[in-house]
C-alpha positions as CSV (number, residue, x, y, z in Angstrom):
1,M,8.7,6.5,-23.6
2,R,8.6,5.7,-19.9
3,N,9.0,2.4,-18.1
4,L,6.6,2.1,-15.2
5,S,6.3,-0.8,-12.8
6,A,3.9,-1.4,-9.9
7,V,3.8,-4.3,-7.5
8,Y,0.7,-4.6,-5.3
9,H,0.9,-6.3,-1.9
10,D,-1.9,-8.1,0.0
11,T,-2.4,-11.1,2.2
12,N,-3.0,-14.5,0.5
13,D,-6.7,-14.2,1.2
14,L,-6.9,-10.6,0.0
15,R,-7.8,-9.1,3.3
16,L,-6.6,-5.6,2.3
17,A,-8.7,-5.6,-0.9
18,R,-11.8,-6.6,1.1
19,W,-11.3,-3.6,3.3
20,D,-10.7,-1.3,0.3
21,V,-7.0,-0.9,1.2
22,T,-4.4,-0.6,-1.5
23,L,-0.7,-1.1,-0.9
24,R,1.7,-0.8,-3.8
25,R,5.3,0.0,-4.7
26,R,5.6,1.9,-8.0
27,Q,8.9,2.5,-9.9
28,G,9.1,5.2,-12.5
29,G,7.1,8.3,-13.1
30,V,6.7,11.4,-10.9
31,D,5.0,9.7,-8.1
32,E,7.3,6.6,-7.7
33,G,7.5,5.1,-4.3
34,W,5.3,3.3,-1.8
35,H,1.6,4.1,-1.8
36,L,-0.9,3.1,0.8
37,Q,-4.5,4.0,0.4
38,L,-6.8,3.6,3.5
39,P,-10.5,4.1,3.7
40,V,-11.7,7.2,5.7
41,E,-14.3,5.8,8.1
42,S,-16.4,8.9,8.3
43,Q,-16.5,9.4,4.6
44,P,-17.6,6.3,2.6
45,G,-15.8,6.0,-0.8
46,V,-13.0,8.4,0.3
47,R,-9.5,7.1,0.9
48,E,-6.5,8.7,2.5
49,E,-3.1,8.1,0.9
50,V,0.3,7.7,2.7
51,H,3.4,7.9,0.5
52,L,7.0,6.9,1.2
53,P,10.0,6.9,-1.1
54,L,11.3,3.7,-2.9
55,T,14.2,3.6,-0.4
56,A,11.7,2.8,2.4
57,G,11.7,-0.9,1.3
58,A,12.4,-3.3,-1.5
59,V,9.7,-5.3,-3.3
60,G,8.2,-7.7,-0.7
61,E,9.6,-5.7,2.2
62,V,6.7,-3.5,3.3
63,P,8.1,-0.5,5.2
64,H,7.5,-0.6,9.0
65,E,5.5,2.7,8.9
66,M,3.0,1.1,6.5
67,R,3.0,-2.3,8.3
68,D,1.8,-0.6,11.4
69,L,-1.0,1.2,9.5
70,I,-2.4,-2.0,7.9
71,L,-2.1,-4.2,11.0
72,A,-5.8,-3.8,11.9
73,Y,-6.7,-5.0,8.4
74,A,-4.2,-7.8,7.9
75,R,-4.2,-9.0,11.5
76,N,-1.6,-11.8,11.8
77,A,-1.5,-12.7,8.0
78,P,1.8,-12.2,6.2
């Protein structure tokens, strides 16, 4: 048996979800770490994934590399 845990991050008003952006931190399994899925503008329904290791940030501490990528979607919302 495996113990998997995923924490999803978004703004209070769900701005990322509205733009089809997913940001999560997953513990356990072969693909544990930070996952950011961004829409590909020229290909509707297709998303690009950025992956960082768990050590890039604790729960609630979005890694700077990913923060920079979601800035256009989240704007000034925490």
